[in-house]
N, C-alpha and C positions, 0 to 999 in steps of 0.2 A: 316149425310155424306152419301154421293150415293155410294161409294166403296161396302160395302157389298149386297145393293139389287140391284144396274147394277151386279156384278155376279151372285147372285142370280138369277136376269131376265137371263142374258147369257145363263146362266146352265140348266133353266126351257126348254128355249125355244129348246134347241140344245137337250134335253134330255141328259144330260153330269150329270157325278157326279166327282168332284173333292176331295181328300183328304187334309185338309189344310195342314197335315205336307208334302206334295208332293209343295209347293209354296216357290217359294226361290226368286222373287223379288217381290214388292208391290209397287205401283206407288201409288199418293193418291195426288190429284190436289184440291184444291182452301179450303187446309183446312185453318179454322181462328180459333182456337182452341174453338170454341161451345162446352160443357159438353157433347153434345151425339158425336161428332166428337174425343171428349180425349176417351169416353170410349169407342171407337169402336176402336180404336187405341190401346188403353189399353189392348182388347180382342186378336187381332191379336197377340201381342208382346207377350202374358201369351199362346197362342195355336198352334201360329206355329215356330215347333220345326226346321225345316232348312231353317227357313229365313233367306236368306244372305246379300239381301239389300232392305231397304225402301228410296224410292223415296217421299219426302214430297215439294209438292210445295204450299207456303203459302204464303196466302192472306192477308196479314196486314201490317200496319207501318212497318217504322225499328224497333222502340223499341218493339214493341209488339210481332214483327219476332223474336227478339232476344229472351225476355222472351218463347216465344213459343218453340222455338229450345231447349234450354237449361232445359224447362219442359220435352222435348218427348225425350230427352238424359238420363234423370234423371228415367225416365219410367223405371220399370221391364221388363225385357225380357226373354224367355226359350231360346233363342240361343245365344250359347256363338260366333257365327261366325257372328252376323247382323254387319253390317255398313248403317249408315242411309248419304243420300243424299238429300242436301237441294235445292232444285231448285228457 
């Protein structure tokens, strides 16, 4: 998934540093459930203590989309206030 790579690139280009605990909203586009994508989402959920909203655009057919939604909802998360929005 490109979310982490894009964030790193933006931060590097502008010389910024962001604490993952400052992130409250995270948007992911084109999520298809590949192992690497699931690992990255799992990492975000585990590390982002103050994450309030995770917006996920799922790129899959209806049956697979439902399975992916259920899988994402079942992942452990650090933030007790987190809500998912599926686009």
